[in-house]
C-alpha positions, 0 to 999 in steps of 0.5 A, a space after each residue: 499500499 502506498 502512503 498517505 500524504 499530509 499537506 499543510 503549512 501548519 507544522 502542529 497539524 502535520 505533527 498531530 496527523 503524523 502521530 495518529 497515523 503512526 499509532 494506527 500503522 499507516 504509512 505517511 509522508 508530509 509536505 509543508 506546501 502544495 507545491 512540494 506535493 505537486 512536485 512529488 506527484 511527478 514521481 508517484 502517487 499517494 494512496 490518499 491525499 489529505 490537504 489544507 486549502 489555504 496555504 502560502 503560494 499554491 492553494 490546496 484547491 490547485 493541488 486537488 486539480 493537479 492530483 485529479 488530473 494526473 491520478 484521477 482515482 486518488 481520494 483527496 480529503 480537504 481540511 478547511 476551517 468552518 469559515 472556508 465553506 466556499 472553499 469546501 464547495 469548490 473542493 467538492 466541485 473539483 472532485 474531493 472525496 470528503 472535507 475535514 473541518 478545523 479544528 478536527 477530532 483526531 479519531 474522526 480524522 483517522 476514521 475518515 482516512 481509513 475509509 478513504 484508504 479502503 475505497 482506494 484499495 478497492 478501486 485499485 482491485 477492480 478499476 484496472 486500466 484496460 490498457 494494462 491488460 494484454 491484448 488477446 493473441 491468436 492466429 487460428 481461424 477460431 480466434 479470427 472469428 472472435 476478433 471479428 466479433 469484437 470488432 462488430 460489437 465495439 460500437 455497441 452497448 448490447 449485453 454479451 454472454 461470453 462462454 468457454 472452458 475455464 482458462 480460455 480468456 473470457 475476461 480478456 474478451 470482456 476487456 477488449 470489448 470495453 477497451 475498443 468500445 464507446 465506454 473505454 474512457 469509463 471504468 471497467 469493473 469485474 466481479 466473480 460470482 463464484 469467488 464471492 461468498 453469497 452473503 456478501 455478493 448482494 452488497 458487493 454488487 449493489 452497495 448498501 446504506 449505512 446501518 443496513 445490517 450489523 457492521 454496515 457502519 458507512 454507506 458503500 458503493 456497489 460495483 454497479 455504481 463503481 462501473 457507472 458509464 462503463 462496463 460491469 463484467 459478471 464472471 461465472 454468472 452461472 454460480 449466481 444465487 437465485 435471489 440475486 438473479 432476480 435483482 439482476 434481472 430487474 436491473 437489466 430489465 428497467 435499469 434501476 436498482 436499490 442499495 441494500 437497505 435503501 429506499 431510493 431507486 438508482 439508475 444503472 448506466 452500465 454495459 453488462 458482459 457476463 461469462 460462464 464455463 457452464 452450460 446455462 441452457 442445462 442449468 435452466 432446464 435443471 432449475 438452477 438458473 432463471 430462464 428469463 435472466 438467461 435470455 436477458 444475458 444471451 443477447 449476443 453470445 461469443 464463444 472462446 475456443 479451447 486451447 486444444 482447438 487452436 494448437 497452432 497458436 501455442 508457439 505464439 502464446 509461449 513466446 509471449 508468456 516466456 517474454 513476459 515472465 522474463 521481463 517480470 524477473 529481469 532475465 533473458 527470455 527462454 526458448 522452447 526446442 522444436 521437440 517441446 513445441 511439438 509435444 505441447 502442440 499435442 498436449 490436451 491442456 485441460 487448463 487452457 491458456 491459463 495453464 500454458 501461461 503458468 507453465 511458461 512462468 514455471 519454466 522461466 524460473 525452474 528450467 536450467 538452460 535458455 533452450 528448454 528441452 523435454 526433460 525440462 518440462 514439469 513431471 506432471 506435464 511429461 507424465 500426462 496422458 496424451 491421446 494414443 493417436 499422437 503419443 507415438 509421434 512424441 515418443 518418436 520425436 524424443 528418440 530422434 532428439 536423443 540420437 541427434 544429441 548423441 552424435 549418431 549418424 545415419 539417423 533417417 536410414 536407421 530409423 526408417 528401417 526400424 519403423 518399417 520393421 515395426 509396421 510389418 511385424 505388427 501387421 503380420 501379427 494382426 493378420 496371423 502371418 497372412 502376407 497378402 492381407 497384411 500388404 493390403 492393410 499397409 497399402 503395399 504390394 505382395 512382392 514389396 512386403 516379401 522383399 521387405 520381410 527379407 531385407 529387414 530380417 523379419 521372421 514370418 511364416 505364411 499361413 
C-alpha cells in the first residue's frame, strides 16, 4: 500500500496527523506546501491525499486539481476551517472525496482516512486500466472469428454472454470489448460470482446504506455504481444465487436497482458482459438458473475456443508468456526446442491458456538452460496422458532428439528401417502371418512386402 500524504503549512497539524497515523500503523509522508506535493506527484502517487486549503503560494484547491488530473482515482480529503465553506464547496466540485473541518477530532480524522484508504484499495483491485491488460493473441481461424466479433460489437452497448472452458480468456474478451468500445474512457469493473461468499455478493454488487445490517457503519458504493458509464463484467454468472438472479434481472429489465437497506431507486448506466464455463441452457432445464435472466444475458453470445482447438497458436502464446515472465524476473527470455513445441501442440491442456501461461512462468524460473528440452518440462506435464493417436509421434520425436544429441549418424536410414520393421511385424501379427492381407492393410504390394521381410530380417511364416 502506498503512503498517505499530509499537506499543510501548519507544522502542528502535520505533527498531530503524523502521530495519529503512526499509532495506527499507516504509512505517511508530509509536505509543508502544495507545491512540494505537486512536485512529488511527478514521481508517484499517494494512496490518499489529505490537504489544507489555504496555504502560502499554491492553494490546496490547485493541488486537488493537479492530483485529479494526473491520478484521477486518488481520494483527496480537504481540510478547511468552518469559515472556508466556499472553499469546501469548490473542493467538492473539483472531485474531493470528503472535507475535514478544523479544528478536527483526531479519531474522526483517522476514521475518515481509513475509509478513504479502503475505497482507494478497492478501486485499485477493480478499476485496472484496460490498457494494462494484454491484448488477446491468436492466429487460428477460431480466434479470427472472435476478433471479428469484437470488432462488430465495439460500437454497441448490447449485453454479451461470453462462454468457454475455464482458462480460455473470457475476461480478456470482456476487456477488449470495453477497450475498443464507446465506454473505454469510463471504468471497467469485474466481479466473480463464484469467488464471492453469497452473503456478501449482494452488497458487493449493489452497495449498502449505512446501518443496513450489523457492521454496515458507512454507506458503500456497489460495483454497479463503481462502473457507472462503463462496463460491468460478471464472471461465472452461472454460480449466482437465485435471489440475486432476480435482482439482476430487474436491473437488466428497467435499469434501476436499490442499495441494500435503501429506499431510493438508482439508475444503472452500465454495459453488462457476463461469462460462464457452464452450460446455462442445462442449468435452466435443471432449475438452477432463471430462464428469463438467461434470455436477458444471451443477447449476443461469443464463444472462446479451448486451447486444444487452436493448437497452432501455442508457439505464439509461449513466446509471449516467456517474454513477459522474463521481464517480470529481469532475465533473458527462454526458448522452447522444436521437440517441446511439438509435444505441447499435442498436449490436451485441460487448463487452457491459463495453464500454458503458468507453465511458461514455471519454466522461466525452474528450467536450467536458455533452450528448454523435454526433460525440463514439469513431471506432471511429461507424465500426462496424451491421446494414443499422437503419443507415438512425441515418443518418436524424443528418440530422434536423443540420437541427434548423441552424435549418431545415419539417423534417417536407421530409424526408417526400424519404423518399417515395426509396421510389417505388427501387421503380420494382426493377420496371423497372412502376407497378402498384411500388404493390403499397409497399402503395399505382395512383392514389396515379401522383399521388405527379407531385407529387414523379419521372421514370418505364411499361413
